[in-house]
One Martini backbone bead per residue (centre of mass of N, CA, C, O) as a GRO file, in nm:
protein
  299
    1MET     BB    1   0.811  -0.747  -5.753
    2THR     BB    2   0.756  -0.510  -5.962
    3THR     BB    3   0.851  -0.263  -6.219
    4GLU     BB    4   0.663  -0.070  -6.114
    5LYS     BB    5   0.615   0.246  -6.032
    6ALA     BB    6   0.580   0.414  -5.753
    7THR     BB    7   0.314   0.592  -5.572
    8VAL     BB    8   0.363   0.855  -5.323
    9ALA     BB    9   0.162   0.995  -5.062
   10VAL     BB   10   0.225   1.259  -4.819
   11VAL     BB   11   0.077   1.337  -4.506
   12GLY     BB   12   0.239   1.598  -4.306
   13SER     BB   13   0.547   1.687  -4.169
   14TYR     BB   14   0.757   1.977  -4.111
   15ASN     BB   15   1.095   1.988  -3.962
   16HIS     BB   16   1.334   2.159  -3.815
   17GLY     BB   17   1.653   2.044  -3.722
   18LEU     BB   18   1.801   1.998  -3.384
   19THR     BB   19   2.119   1.846  -3.313
   20MET     BB   20   2.254   1.643  -3.033
   21SER     BB   21   2.519   1.512  -2.864
   22VAL     BB   22   2.519   1.268  -2.588
   23PRO     BB   23   2.602   1.061  -2.339
   24ASP     BB   24   2.312   1.123  -2.202
   25ILE     BB   25   1.993   1.135  -2.144
   26PRO     BB   26   1.825   1.352  -1.977
   27VAL     BB   27   1.683   1.418  -1.688
   28PRO     BB   28   1.489   1.573  -1.494
   29GLY     BB   29   1.693   1.860  -1.410
   30GLU     BB   30   1.917   1.795  -1.614
   31THR     BB   31   2.252   1.881  -1.723
   32VAL     BB   32   2.422   1.846  -2.032
   33LEU     BB   33   2.701   1.790  -2.234
   34GLY     BB   34   2.744   1.855  -2.565
   35SER     BB   35   2.772   1.769  -2.923
   36ASP     BB   36   2.749   1.783  -3.251
   37PHE     BB   37   2.601   2.013  -3.388
   38GLU     BB   38   2.291   2.020  -3.584
   39GLU     BB   39   2.135   2.153  -3.884
   40GLY     BB   40   1.807   2.058  -4.031
   41VAL     BB   41   1.608   1.867  -4.209
   42GLY     BB   42   1.250   1.755  -4.155
   43GLY     BB   43   1.009   1.542  -4.070
   44LYS     BB   44   0.816   1.276  -4.113
   45GLY     BB   45   0.675   1.335  -4.380
   46SER     BB   46   0.914   1.445  -4.540
   47ASN     BB   47   1.103   1.206  -4.499
   48GLN     BB   48   0.920   0.999  -4.647
   49ALA     BB   49   0.921   1.140  -4.921
   50VAL     BB   50   1.225   1.140  -4.967
   51ALA     BB   51   1.266   0.836  -4.934
   52ALA     BB   52   1.080   0.750  -5.167
   53ALA     BB   53   1.242   0.889  -5.388
   54ARG     BB   54   1.513   0.732  -5.335
   55LEU     BB   55   1.347   0.448  -5.389
   56GLY     BB   56   1.178   0.532  -5.680
   57ALA     BB   57   0.946   0.724  -5.639
   58ASP     BB   58   0.658   0.902  -5.678
   59ALA     BB   59   0.659   1.201  -5.484
   60THR     BB   60   0.431   1.341  -5.239
   61PHE     BB   61   0.382   1.648  -5.048
   62VAL     BB   62   0.162   1.734  -4.770
   63GLY     BB   63   0.167   2.070  -4.626
   64ARG     BB   64   0.318   2.301  -4.380
   65ILE     BB   65   0.469   2.632  -4.375
   66GLY     BB   66   0.658   2.892  -4.313
   67ASP     BB   67   0.768   3.245  -4.349
   68ASP     BB   68   1.083   3.127  -4.351
   69ARG     BB   69   1.397   2.993  -4.361
   70PHE     BB   70   1.297   2.703  -4.305
   71GLY     BB   71   1.106   2.699  -4.550
   72ASP     BB   72   1.325   2.736  -4.763
   73ASP     BB   73   1.470   2.470  -4.700
   74ALA     BB   74   1.235   2.286  -4.777
   75VAL     BB   75   1.209   2.360  -5.075
   76ALA     BB   76   1.500   2.279  -5.149
   77LEU     BB   77   1.474   1.984  -5.075
   78TRP     BB   78   1.242   1.900  -5.270
   79ASP     BB   79   1.386   1.981  -5.526
   80GLU     BB   80   1.637   1.793  -5.490
   81ALA     BB   81   1.458   1.517  -5.440
   82GLY     BB   82   1.190   1.513  -5.625
   83VAL     BB   83   0.946   1.652  -5.475
   84ASP     BB   84   0.610   1.701  -5.471
   85ALA     BB   85   0.484   2.015  -5.347
   86ALA     BB   86   0.177   2.044  -5.154
   87VAL     BB   87   0.239   2.360  -5.035
   88GLU     BB   88   0.184   2.591  -4.768
   89ARG     BB   89   0.209   2.907  -4.642
   90VAL     BB   90   0.204   3.057  -4.310
   91PRO     BB   91   0.124   3.341  -4.195
   92GLY     BB   92   0.283   3.416  -3.888
   93GLU     BB   93   0.432   3.132  -3.895
   94HIS     BB   94   0.624   2.881  -3.793
   95THR     BB   95   0.820   2.646  -3.857
   96GLY     BB   96   0.881   2.352  -3.774
   97VAL     BB   97   1.040   2.212  -3.471
   98GLY     BB   98   1.323   1.995  -3.386
   99PHE     BB   99   1.453   1.836  -3.089
  100VAL     BB  100   1.765   1.646  -3.074
  101VAL     BB  101   1.887   1.372  -2.876
  102VAL     BB  102   2.199   1.180  -2.887
  103GLU     BB  103   2.330   0.897  -2.784
  104GLN     BB  104   2.589   0.672  -2.800
  105SER     BB  105   2.389   0.423  -2.871
  106GLY     BB  106   2.152   0.590  -3.061
  107GLU     BB  107   1.959   0.701  -2.890
  108ASN     BB  108   1.652   0.907  -2.853
  109ALA     BB  109   1.522   1.250  -2.815
  110ILE     BB  110   1.206   1.436  -2.878
  111ALA     BB  111   1.110   1.777  -2.966
  112VAL     BB  112   0.805   1.957  -3.074
  113ALA     BB  113   0.719   2.250  -3.278
  114PRO     BB  114   0.476   2.271  -3.514
  115GLY     BB  115   0.332   2.518  -3.609
  116ALA     BB  116   0.225   2.503  -3.929
  117ASN     BB  117   0.123   2.207  -3.901
  118ALA     BB  118  -0.148   2.283  -3.743
  119HIS     BB  119  -0.291   2.376  -4.032
  120LEU     BB  120  -0.325   2.064  -4.103
  121ASP     BB  121  -0.630   1.979  -4.174
  122GLY     BB  122  -0.898   1.827  -4.302
  123GLU     BB  123  -0.965   2.058  -4.498
  124ALA     BB  124  -0.684   2.080  -4.624
  125VAL     BB  125  -0.670   1.790  -4.731
  126ARG     BB  126  -0.926   1.803  -4.911
  127ALA     BB  127  -0.804   2.031  -5.095
  128GLU     BB  128  -0.574   1.800  -5.185
  129ARG     BB  129  -0.713   1.548  -5.308
  130GLN     BB  130  -0.624   1.548  -5.605
  131ALA     BB  131  -0.323   1.532  -5.559
  132ILE     BB  132  -0.332   1.263  -5.410
  133ALA     BB  133  -0.486   1.093  -5.619
  134ASP     BB  134  -0.285   1.134  -5.849
  135ALA     BB  135  -0.031   1.021  -5.698
  136ALA     BB  136  -0.202   0.739  -5.594
  137GLU     BB  137  -0.340   0.583  -5.833
  138SER     BB  138  -0.097   0.326  -5.841
  139GLY     BB  139  -0.049   0.328  -5.520
  140ALA     BB  140   0.082   0.454  -5.219
  141ALA     BB  141  -0.025   0.598  -4.905
  142THR     BB  142   0.089   0.813  -4.650
  143ASP     BB  143  -0.074   0.974  -4.399
  144ALA     BB  144  -0.366   0.927  -4.562
  145ASP     BB  145  -0.702   1.033  -4.664
  146ALA     BB  146  -0.750   0.990  -4.992
  147GLY     BB  147  -1.011   0.802  -5.118
  148ALA     BB  148  -0.910   0.624  -5.334
  149PRO     BB  149  -0.972   0.316  -5.466
  150SER     BB  150  -0.646   0.269  -5.546
  151THR     BB  151  -0.581   0.325  -5.248
  152GLU     BB  152  -0.340   0.278  -4.998
  153VAL     BB  153  -0.373   0.315  -4.652
  154VAL     BB  154  -0.103   0.444  -4.454
  155LEU     BB  155  -0.063   0.455  -4.097
  156ASN     BB  156   0.155   0.667  -3.914
  157PRO     BB  157   0.122   0.709  -3.557
  158ALA     BB  158   0.298   1.009  -3.559
  159PRO     BB  159   0.212   1.108  -3.301
  160ALA     BB  160   0.054   0.945  -3.052
  161ARG     BB  161  -0.301   0.865  -3.025
  162GLU     BB  162  -0.611   0.836  -2.974
  163LEU     BB  163  -0.842   0.674  -3.200
  164PRO     BB  164  -1.106   0.647  -3.376
  165ALA     BB  165  -1.269   0.396  -3.539
  166GLU     BB  166  -1.337   0.557  -3.806
  167ILE     BB  167  -1.039   0.586  -3.882
  168LEU     BB  168  -0.926   0.292  -3.865
  169SER     BB  169  -1.138   0.174  -4.077
  170ASP     BB  170  -0.977   0.345  -4.321
  171VAL     BB  171  -0.737   0.154  -4.277
  172ASP     BB  172  -0.515  -0.069  -4.413
  173VAL     BB  173  -0.228   0.023  -4.273
  174LEU     BB  174  -0.070  -0.013  -3.960
  175THR     BB  175   0.255   0.158  -3.830
  176PRO     BB  176   0.361   0.097  -3.539
  177ASN     BB  177   0.510   0.109  -3.258
  178ARG     BB  178   0.506   0.014  -2.938
  179THR     BB  179   0.443   0.288  -2.815
  180GLU     BB  180   0.211   0.365  -3.010
  181ALA     BB  181   0.033   0.122  -2.954
  182ASN     BB  182  -0.019   0.177  -2.658
  183MET     BB  183  -0.148   0.463  -2.701
  184LEU     BB  184  -0.383   0.377  -2.888
  185LEU     BB  185  -0.490   0.179  -2.636
  186GLY     BB  186  -0.430   0.331  -2.345
  187HIS     BB  187  -0.147   0.275  -2.267
  188PRO     BB  188   0.141   0.285  -2.153
  189PRO     BB  189   0.418   0.345  -2.339
  190ASP     BB  190   0.599   0.120  -2.147
  191ALA     BB  191   0.444  -0.125  -2.182
  192GLU     BB  192   0.459  -0.479  -2.122
  193ARG     BB  193   0.376  -0.616  -2.428
  194ASP     BB  194   0.276  -0.826  -2.650
  195PRO     BB  195   0.304  -0.778  -2.980
  196ALA     BB  196   0.071  -0.958  -3.082
  197ALA     BB  197  -0.144  -0.844  -2.892
  198LEU     BB  198  -0.130  -0.557  -2.989
  199ALA     BB  199  -0.197  -0.608  -3.288
  200ARG     BB  200  -0.473  -0.747  -3.238
  201GLU     BB  201  -0.606  -0.508  -3.093
  202LEU     BB  202  -0.578  -0.315  -3.335
  203LEU     BB  203  -0.731  -0.485  -3.546
  204GLU     BB  204  -1.010  -0.449  -3.392
  205ARG     BB  205  -1.029  -0.128  -3.474
  206GLY     BB  206  -1.009  -0.175  -3.833
  207PRO     BB  207  -0.773  -0.256  -3.972
  208SER     BB  208  -0.643  -0.482  -4.209
  209ALA     BB  209  -0.348  -0.409  -4.096
  210VAL     BB  210  -0.049  -0.486  -3.895
  211VAL     BB  211   0.270  -0.309  -3.858
  212LEU     BB  212   0.507  -0.385  -3.621
  213THR     BB  213   0.762  -0.211  -3.494
  214LEU     BB  214   1.091  -0.346  -3.329
  215GLY     BB  215   1.352  -0.255  -3.422
  216ALA     BB  216   1.597  -0.482  -3.348
  217ASP     BB  217   1.340  -0.703  -3.415
  218GLY     BB  218   1.187  -0.559  -3.645
  219ALA     BB  219   0.879  -0.717  -3.747
  220LEU     BB  220   0.507  -0.732  -3.745
  221VAL     BB  221   0.266  -0.923  -3.923
  222VAL     BB  222  -0.095  -0.852  -3.910
  223THR     BB  223  -0.382  -1.048  -3.968
  224GLY     BB  224  -0.655  -1.251  -3.994
  225GLU     BB  225  -0.440  -1.484  -4.133
  226GLN     BB  226  -0.164  -1.354  -4.007
  227GLU     BB  227   0.175  -1.413  -3.843
  228THR     BB  228   0.479  -1.225  -3.906
  229ARG     BB  229   0.816  -1.232  -3.880
  230VAL     BB  230   1.063  -0.973  -3.931
  231PRO     BB  231   1.375  -0.924  -3.980
  232PRO     BB  232   1.641  -0.752  -3.933
  233ALA     BB  233   1.892  -0.566  -4.018
  234ASP     BB  234   2.246  -0.605  -4.082
  235VAL     BB  235   2.377  -0.348  -3.883
  236ASP     BB  236   2.547  -0.053  -3.789
  237VAL     BB  237   2.461   0.138  -3.522
  238VAL     BB  238   2.431   0.504  -3.469
  239ASP     BB  239   2.128   0.623  -3.562
  240THR     BB  240   1.765   0.600  -3.503
  241THR     BB  241   1.591   0.850  -3.590
  242GLY     BB  242   1.501   0.754  -3.915
  243ALA     BB  243   1.387   0.460  -3.924
  244GLY     BB  244   1.075   0.489  -3.942
  245ASP     BB  245   1.065   0.654  -4.204
  246ALA     BB  246   1.214   0.451  -4.383
  247PHE     BB  247   1.023   0.218  -4.342
  248ASN     BB  248   0.760   0.350  -4.449
  249ALA     BB  249   0.868   0.413  -4.727
  250GLY     BB  250   0.949   0.126  -4.806
  251PHE     BB  251   0.673  -0.001  -4.772
  252ALA     BB  252   0.518   0.178  -4.979
  253VAL     BB  253   0.691   0.121  -5.225
  254ALA     BB  254   0.658  -0.186  -5.230
  255ARG     BB  255   0.349  -0.184  -5.254
  256GLY     BB  256   0.352  -0.016  -5.525
  257GLU     BB  257   0.519  -0.276  -5.660
  258GLY     BB  258   0.355  -0.549  -5.535
  259ALA     BB  259   0.401  -0.628  -5.257
  260SER     BB  260   0.378  -0.784  -4.990
  261LEU     BB  261   0.362  -0.735  -4.664
  262VAL     BB  262   0.623  -0.890  -4.596
  263GLU     BB  263   0.803  -0.776  -4.819
  264ALA     BB  264   0.765  -0.479  -4.736
  265ALA     BB  265   0.878  -0.509  -4.448
  266ALA     BB  266   1.160  -0.601  -4.536
  267PHE     BB  267   1.226  -0.349  -4.696
  268GLY     BB  268   1.184  -0.155  -4.458
  269CYS     BB  269   1.407  -0.276  -4.275
  270ARG     BB  270   1.639  -0.204  -4.463
  271ALA     BB  271   1.593   0.098  -4.474
  272GLY     BB  272   1.598   0.145  -4.166
  273GLY     BB  273   1.879   0.030  -4.112
  274LEU     BB  274   2.043   0.224  -4.297
  275ALA     BB  275   1.950   0.485  -4.137
  276CYS     BB  276   2.145   0.390  -3.879
  277THR     BB  277   2.452   0.441  -4.022
  278ALA     BB  278   2.390   0.755  -3.971
  279TYR     BB  279   2.379   1.078  -3.927
  280GLU     BB  280   2.101   1.196  -3.949
  281VAL     BB  281   1.835   1.175  -4.152
  282VAL     BB  282   1.849   1.261  -4.454
  283PRO     BB  283   2.144   1.162  -4.514
  284ALA     BB  284   2.053   0.850  -4.425
  285LEU     BB  285   1.873   0.808  -4.647
  286PRO     BB  286   1.834   0.567  -4.871
  287GLU     BB  287   1.911   0.424  -5.152
  288ARG     BB  288   1.810   0.178  -5.360
  289GLU     BB  289   2.079   0.032  -5.407
  290ALA     BB  290   2.140  -0.028  -5.105
  291VAL     BB  291   1.891  -0.204  -5.047
  292ASP     BB  292   1.941  -0.418  -5.267
  293ARG     BB  293   2.222  -0.499  -5.168
  294LEU     BB  294   2.135  -0.600  -4.887
  295ALA     BB  295   1.954  -0.824  -4.992
  296GLY     BB  296   2.184  -0.986  -5.130
  297GLU     BB  297   2.361  -1.027  -4.867
  298SER     BB  298   2.117  -1.189  -4.705
  299GLN     BB  299   2.103  -1.459  -4.902
   0.00000   0.00000   0.00000
C-alpha cells in the first residue's frame, strides 16, 4: 500500500442500536431472559464511515436521521469520530433503530426499523453527488453510486435483496457474505452452495470483482482472472456484530491507499477480526495501530 491517505465516502444507514445478551437466540414463539442490555449508536453505513475514519481515512457519511434524541446522538458520534456528515434530518420521522440479540457463542440476530433511512432514495443521493465526488476524488467509496471517474464503487449489499443487472454492472467490487450472496442470486438465505460458485455466479451479473466474506473462514476474492482465499484473523471472538462493517471499511481504506484486491481483503479481515474481540459495534471498531500491529504479529 502507498502512504497516500485514503478518502472514503459511505452512503448508507444510521440506526440507534439496542443490544441484549441471551443464552440462545430465541426461536419463533419463544421468550428468553437476557442480560447486559446496552443502548448505542450504529447502522451499517455509519459504522463503516466511523471505522474508515479510525483506520486513517478522510471519511464522509451520506444519510438521513430523524429529528429526535437518537439523531442527536448520531451527530455527536460523527463529530467525535471526525466523520464529515452530509446528513439531513427528516421532520416527523424517527431515526432508524436496530434491535440486536447476541448469544454466548458471539452469534447474533438483528431486526431494524429504518425510519428516516427510508428517505435516502436515488434522488437524495444524486443531490449529494458533489459531496460524494469531492470526498472520493482520490480514493474508494462504499455503498455509493458516486459516478466520479476516479471513484471505485464498492457495494456492500446489506440488507440483501435481488438487484437488477444495470445496478450490478456499475459496481467495481461487490462484498456480500454468504447469506447475502444467496439472496442476491434468488437462492434461500441458508442454501449450502460452494463459495467459489456463488462468487462466480455473482461476477456474471456485472461487477468487476466479488469479495465474498466467509466469517471464521476469511474471505474469497474472485475476478475474471483470479480466485484467491484470504485467511481470517487469529483473534478471540466475543461478538461478531460489527465484523462485516469493519471488514468493508478496512477493504475500502486499503484500496484507497493503493492495495490490491487481495491485500485489501486481508486488511479487511484483520479489521473485521479485531471488531469481534469486544462487545458492541462502535466501541469495538479498531484503530489503525491495532490493525497494523495484528499484521505484524501474523507474519
